[in-house]
N, CA, C and O atoms as a MOPAC input file, in Angstrom:
PM7 MOZYME 1SCF
protein

 N      1.42300 1   -73.15600 1   -74.28800 1
 C      0.10800 1   -72.78400 1   -73.90200 1
 C     -0.12200 1   -71.88900 1   -72.69400 1
 O     -0.51100 1   -70.73000 1   -72.54400 1
 N      0.33300 1   -73.03800 1   -71.75600 1
 C     -0.19200 1   -72.40500 1   -70.44600 1
 C      0.71900 1   -71.08300 1   -69.55800 1
 O      0.42800 1   -70.22400 1   -68.72600 1
 N      2.01500 1   -71.54500 1   -70.33300 1
 C      2.49600 1   -69.79500 1   -69.53800 1
 C      1.70700 1   -68.96100 1   -70.32800 1
 O      1.39800 1   -67.96100 1   -69.68000 1
 N      1.29600 1   -68.95500 1   -71.35000 1
 C      0.49500 1   -67.42200 1   -71.54100 1
 C     -0.67600 1   -67.52300 1   -70.82600 1
 O     -1.15000 1   -66.55200 1   -70.23600 1
 N     -1.23600 1   -68.72000 1   -70.82600 1
 C     -2.65100 1   -68.40300 1   -69.53700 1
 C     -2.33700 1   -67.60800 1   -68.19700 1
 O     -3.00000 1   -66.73700 1   -67.63500 1
 N     -0.90800 1   -68.28100 1   -67.80700 1
 C     -0.71400 1   -67.96100 1   -66.74300 1
 C     -0.03300 1   -66.60900 1   -66.37800 1
 O      0.01000 1   -66.21100 1   -65.21400 1
 N      0.60500 1   -65.78400 1   -67.63500 1
 C      0.41200 1   -64.37800 1   -67.53100 1
 C     -0.67700 1   -63.45800 1   -67.94400 1
 O     -0.81500 1   -62.26900 1   -67.65500 1
 N     -1.47700 1   -64.28000 1   -68.72200 1
 C     -2.71200 1   -63.49900 1   -68.71000 1
 C     -3.52100 1   -63.25600 1   -67.40800 1
 O     -4.01100 1   -62.16100 1   -67.13500 1
 N     -3.62000 1   -64.31200 1   -66.65900 1
 C     -4.29800 1   -64.28900 1   -65.57900 1
 C     -3.88800 1   -63.44300 1   -64.88600 1
 O     -4.56900 1   -62.46900 1   -64.56600 1
 N     -2.51800 1   -63.66700 1   -64.45600 1
 C     -1.87700 1   -62.67700 1   -63.37700 1
 C     -2.10900 1   -61.40700 1   -63.58000 1
 O     -2.23900 1   -60.55200 1   -62.70400 1
 N     -2.19000 1   -61.19200 1   -65.26400 1
 C     -2.17500 1   -59.60400 1   -65.63800 1
 C     -3.60100 1   -59.02900 1   -65.18500 1
 O     -3.80000 1   -57.96300 1   -64.60200 1
 N     -4.43700 1   -59.87100 1   -65.54100 1
 C     -5.74300 1   -59.41000 1   -65.14600 1
 C     -5.97200 1   -59.58600 1   -63.63400 1
 O     -7.07300 1   -59.18700 1   -63.25500 1
 N     -5.23000 1   -60.05500 1   -62.77300 1
 C     -5.18200 1   -59.76600 1   -61.39700 1
 C     -4.88200 1   -58.26000 1   -60.88600 1
 O     -5.31900 1   -57.31700 1   -60.22600 1
 N     -3.79600 1   -58.74100 1   -61.69400 1
 C     -2.75600 1   -57.30100 1   -61.26100 1
 C     -3.61300 1   -55.91400 1   -61.76500 1
 O     -3.57500 1   -54.94200 1   -61.01100 1
 N     -4.36800 1   -55.82200 1   -63.01000 1
 C     -5.19900 1   -54.95100 1   -63.18700 1
 C     -6.42300 1   -54.82900 1   -62.33900 1
 O     -6.77400 1   -53.65800 1   -62.19500 1
 N     -7.18300 1   -55.73500 1   -61.72500 1
 C     -8.34200 1   -55.72800 1   -60.75700 1
 C     -7.89100 1   -55.31500 1   -59.51000 1
 O     -8.58800 1   -54.67400 1   -58.72300 1
 N     -6.51200 1   -55.73200 1   -59.26500 1
 C     -6.15200 1   -54.84000 1   -57.40500 1
 C     -6.42600 1   -53.69900 1   -58.06100 1
 O     -7.56300 1   -53.23800 1   -57.96100 1
 N     -5.27400 1   -52.91500 1   -58.98900 1
 C     -4.84000 1   -51.82600 1   -59.22800 1
 C     -6.78400 1   -51.07600 1   -59.56000 1
 O     -7.02500 1   -49.87300 1   -59.45800 1
 N     -7.41800 1   -51.69800 1   -59.78000 1
 C     -8.62400 1   -50.81500 1   -60.25500 1
 C     -9.60300 1   -50.96900 1   -58.88400 1
 O    -10.67400 1   -50.36300 1   -58.84700 1
 N     -9.20000 1   -51.75100 1   -57.85600 1
 C     -9.98000 1   -51.97700 1   -56.39900 1
 C     -9.11800 1   -50.95900 1   -55.66500 1
 O     -9.93700 1   -50.22400 1   -55.11400 1
 N     -7.95800 1   -50.55600 1   -55.38500 1
 C     -7.21900 1   -49.79400 1   -55.28800 1
 C     -8.26100 1   -48.18500 1   -55.39400 1
 O     -9.09700 1   -47.62800 1   -54.68300 1
 N     -7.60300 1   -47.93200 1   -56.70000 1
 C     -8.05100 1   -47.02000 1   -56.84600 1
 C     -9.86700 1   -46.55800 1   -56.81800 1
 O    -10.21900 1   -45.41900 1   -57.12200 1
 N    -10.76700 1   -47.53700 1   -56.44700 1
 C    -12.05500 1   -47.35000 1   -56.03500 1
 C    -12.12400 1   -47.31200 1   -54.68000 1
 O    -13.28600 1   -46.99100 1   -54.43500 1
 N    -11.50600 1   -47.46700 1   -53.61700 1
 C    -11.02600 1   -47.69500 1   -52.69900 1
 C    -10.81500 1   -46.12100 1   -52.21300 1
 O    -11.52200 1   -45.49100 1   -51.42600 1
 N     -9.77600 1   -45.73300 1   -52.83300 1
 C     -9.45900 1   -44.16900 1   -52.38500 1
 C    -10.67900 1   -42.88600 1   -52.98700 1
 O    -10.47400 1   -41.68000 1   -52.84800 1
 N    -11.78600 1   -43.40500 1   -53.57800 1
 C    -12.99400 1   -42.61900 1   -53.73000 1
 C    -13.73400 1   -42.37800 1   -52.40100 1
 O    -14.82700 1   -42.86800 1   -52.11400 1
 N    -13.05500 1   -41.62400 1   -51.68800 1
 C    -14.04200 1   -40.97100 1   -50.38600 1
 C    -15.21100 1   -40.53900 1   -50.13300 1
 O    -15.74300 1   -40.65000 1   -49.02900 1
 N    -15.75700 1   -39.97300 1   -51.18300 1
 C    -17.33600 1   -39.66300 1   -51.96700 1
 C    -17.99900 1   -40.35700 1   -51.54300 1
 O    -18.71700 1   -40.29000 1   -50.54500 1
 N    -17.70800 1   -41.68600 1   -52.80600 1
 C    -18.85900 1   -42.62400 1   -52.56900 1
 C    -18.18100 1   -43.71400 1   -53.71400 1
 O    -17.89500 1   -43.75000 1   -54.91100 1
 N    -18.14200 1   -44.39400 1   -52.74400 1
 C    -17.07900 1   -45.82700 1   -53.09000 1
 C    -18.20900 1   -46.86300 1   -53.69500 1
 O    -19.14300 1   -46.94500 1   -52.89700 1
 N    -18.34700 1   -47.44400 1   -54.53000 1
 C    -19.14700 1   -48.66700 1   -55.14800 1
 C    -18.83700 1   -49.68200 1   -54.47200 1
 O    -17.74600 1   -50.24600 1   -54.54800 1
 N    -20.03400 1   -50.11100 1   -53.53500 1
 C    -19.96600 1   -51.57600 1   -53.39700 1
 C    -20.02200 1   -52.58100 1   -54.20000 1
 O    -19.54900 1   -53.70500 1   -54.03200 1
 N    -20.51200 1   -52.23600 1   -54.93900 1
 C    -20.73100 1   -54.12400 1   -55.95100 1
 C    -19.81000 1   -53.82600 1   -57.02200 1
 O    -19.57700 1   -54.83400 1   -57.68900 1
 N    -18.81200 1   -52.11700 1   -57.67600 1
 C    -17.70700 1   -52.32900 1   -57.89100 1
 C    -16.77300 1   -53.16700 1   -57.07600 1
 O    -16.32400 1   -54.21700 1   -57.53600 1
 N    -16.50100 1   -52.78500 1   -56.01400 1
 C    -15.35000 1   -53.53700 1   -55.04800 1
 C    -15.43700 1   -54.67800 1   -55.25200 1
 O    -14.59000 1   -55.51800 1   -55.55500 1
 N    -17.05900 1   -54.76200 1   -54.99900 1
 C    -17.35400 1   -56.86700 1   -54.75300 1
 C    -16.99700 1   -57.32900 1   -56.15100 1
 O    -16.49600 1   -58.45300 1   -56.17500 1
 N    -17.17100 1   -56.58800 1   -57.59100 1
 C    -16.63800 1   -57.52100 1   -58.44400 1
 C    -15.08300 1   -57.23700 1   -58.77600 1
 O    -14.47000 1   -58.12600 1   -59.36500 1
 N    -14.56600 1   -56.31400 1   -58.50700 1
 C    -13.16300 1   -56.16700 1   -58.87500 1
 C    -12.62100 1   -57.38600 1   -57.40700 1
 O    -11.63000 1   -58.06300 1   -57.68100 1
 N    -13.15700 1   -57.58100 1   -56.18800 1
 C    -12.51400 1   -58.57800 1   -55.21100 1
 C    -13.01300 1   -60.02200 1   -56.33600 1
 O    -12.12100 1   -60.76100 1   -56.75200 1
 N    -13.89300 1   -60.17300 1   -56.57000 1
 C    -14.53100 1   -61.54900 1   -57.19900 1
 C    -13.49100 1   -61.83300 1   -58.29000 1
 O    -12.91400 1   -62.91600 1   -58.38500 1
 N    -13.28400 1   -60.75900 1   -59.13200 1
 C    -12.11200 1   -61.10400 1   -60.23100 1
 C    -10.98600 1   -61.03700 1   -59.74200 1
 O    -10.18300 1   -61.48900 1   -60.55800 1
 N    -10.47500 1   -60.69000 1   -58.78100 1
 C     -9.10000 1   -60.67200 1   -58.73000 1
 C     -8.42500 1   -62.05100 1   -58.27200 1
 O     -7.43400 1   -62.67700 1   -58.64800 1
 N     -9.64900 1   -62.29100 1   -57.04800 1
 C     -9.86800 1   -64.04100 1   -56.64500 1
 C     -9.58700 1   -65.08800 1   -57.73800 1
 O     -8.75400 1   -65.99400 1   -57.73400 1
 N    -10.36600 1   -64.78800 1   -58.54800 1
 C    -10.86100 1   -65.68500 1   -59.71600 1
 C     -9.34000 1   -65.78400 1   -60.56300 1
 O     -8.78300 1   -66.83500 1   -60.88000 1
 N     -8.98800 1   -64.79300 1   -60.75200 1
 C     -7.79900 1   -64.46700 1   -61.61000 1
 C     -6.83900 1   -64.85800 1   -61.17100 1
 O     -6.00600 1   -65.14100 1   -62.03300 1
 N     -6.44600 1   -65.06800 1   -59.86200 1
 C     -5.40900 1   -65.54000 1   -59.12200 1
 C     -5.73700 1   -67.63200 1   -58.97400 1
 O     -5.01000 1   -68.58300 1   -59.26100 1
 N     -6.91100 1   -67.56400 1   -58.50100 1
 C     -7.09700 1   -68.91100 1   -58.99900 1
 C     -6.79600 1   -69.15500 1   -60.61900 1
 O     -5.88200 1   -69.95200 1   -60.82800 1
 N     -7.18700 1   -68.80300 1   -61.33900 1
 C     -7.01100 1   -69.63100 1   -62.61900 1
 C     -5.59900 1   -69.95200 1   -62.66000 1
 O     -5.09600 1   -71.06400 1   -62.82300 1
 N     -4.78600 1   -68.37800 1   -62.42200 1
 C     -3.13100 1   -68.30900 1   -63.04000 1
 C     -2.74300 1   -69.91200 1   -62.06400 1
 O     -2.08100 1   -70.83200 1   -62.54600 1
 N     -3.27000 1   -69.91800 1   -60.81100 1
 C     -2.96300 1   -71.03200 1   -60.12100 1
 C     -3.02400 1   -72.65600 1   -60.79700 1
 O     -2.29700 1   -73.63600 1   -60.95800 1
 N     -3.98200 1   -72.33500 1   -60.97600 1
 C     -4.94900 1   -73.55000 1   -61.60800 1
 C     -3.26800 1   -74.12200 1   -62.83600 1
 O     -2.52000 1   -75.09400 1   -62.94100 1
 N     -3.44400 1   -72.89500 1   -63.42500 1
 C     -3.06900 1   -73.35400 1   -64.84200 1
 C     -1.35400 1   -73.53700 1   -64.30200 1
 O     -0.71600 1   -74.41800 1   -64.87800 1
 N     -0.76600 1   -72.86400 1   -63.41500 1
 C      0.38400 1   -73.35900 1   -62.86300 1
 C      0.67200 1   -74.44600 1   -62.51800 1
 O      1.84100 1   -74.79000 1   -62.69100 1
 N     -0.10000 1   -75.21400 1   -62.01900 1
 C     -0.36800 1   -76.76800 1   -61.50000 1
 C     -0.43800 1   -77.72900 1   -62.58500 1
 O      0.11900 1   -78.81900 1   -62.46300 1
 N     -1.16200 1   -77.37600 1   -63.77600 1
 C     -1.15300 1   -78.33800 1   -64.73200 1
 C      0.15300 1   -77.96500 1   -65.45700 1
 O      1.05200 1   -78.76300 1   -65.72400 1
 N      0.14200 1   -76.63400 1   -65.74500 1
 C      1.62800 1   -76.55000 1   -66.36800 1
 C      3.16300 1   -77.44600 1   -65.47800 1
 O      4.24900 1   -77.63500 1   -66.02500 1
 N      2.84500 1   -77.80800 1   -64.21700 1
 C      3.97600 1   -78.19000 1   -63.86100 1
 C      4.20000 1   -79.29000 1   -63.94900 1
 O      5.28300 1   -79.82400 1   -64.19000 1
 N      3.03800 1   -79.83000 1   -63.73500 1
 C      2.99800 1   -81.02700 1   -63.79600 1
 C      3.21500 1   -82.06700 1   -65.82100 1
 O      3.50100 1   -83.18700 1   -66.24300 1
 N      2.97500 1   -81.20300 1   -66.16300 1
 C      3.18500 1   -81.29100 1   -67.70300 1
 C      4.95200 1   -81.55600 1   -68.24300 1
 O      5.55200 1   -82.24700 1   -69.06600 1
 N      5.23900 1   -80.62200 1   -67.29000 1
 C      6.84700 1   -80.71400 1   -67.23800 1
 C      7.34900 1   -81.69800 1   -66.47800 1
 O      8.48700 1   -82.06600 1   -66.77000 1
 N      6.72500 1   -82.30100 1   -65.45000 1
 C      6.94000 1   -83.18600 1   -64.49400 1
 C      7.00300 1   -84.44900 1   -65.43600 1
 O      7.98200 1   -85.19400 1   -65.49000 1
 N      5.53800 1   -84.64600 1   -66.36900 1
 C      5.82900 1   -85.50600 1   -66.95000 1
 C      6.68900 1   -85.61400 1   -68.19500 1
 O      7.06800 1   -86.70900 1   -68.61200 1
 N      6.94400 1   -84.65100 1   -68.68900 1
 C      7.81400 1   -84.49300 1   -69.82700 1
 C      9.27200 1   -85.52100 1   -69.57600 1
 O      9.77900 1   -86.42800 1   -70.23600 1
 N      9.66000 1   -84.76500 1   -68.11000 1
 C     11.10300 1   -85.38100 1   -67.73000 1
 C     11.17900 1   -86.59400 1   -67.46700 1
 O     12.21300 1   -87.21700 1   -67.70600 1
 N      9.71800 1   -87.37000 1   -66.73300 1
 C      9.53000 1   -88.59100 1   -66.40600 1
 C      9.68700 1   -89.36500 1   -67.68300 1
 O     10.60000 1   -90.18300 1   -67.56500 1
 N      9.23700 1   -89.38500 1   -68.60700 1
 C      9.05900 1   -90.06400 1   -70.38900 1
 C     10.57000 1   -90.30600 1   -70.62300 1
 O     10.93900 1   -91.35300 1   -71.15400 1
 N     11.34200 1   -89.47100 1   -70.28300 1
 C     12.75700 1   -89.20200 1   -71.33100 1
 C     13.65600 1   -90.10300 1   -70.56000 1
 O     14.82300 1   -90.26100 1   -70.91500 1

């Protein structure tokens, strides 16, 4: 289950990063609120991917210790 959440949050982070890059290329009128939202969403997605990765790695370590 955790590996799917890691993939989900990493995919969201990539999508938000691409959206952020496209928004910054808008030289006419970049929307600061959109840039702020994309930056916050990217950091949040990476944070949750990291947390899920830590939880998943602890689960794997605990399974090997029990055997």
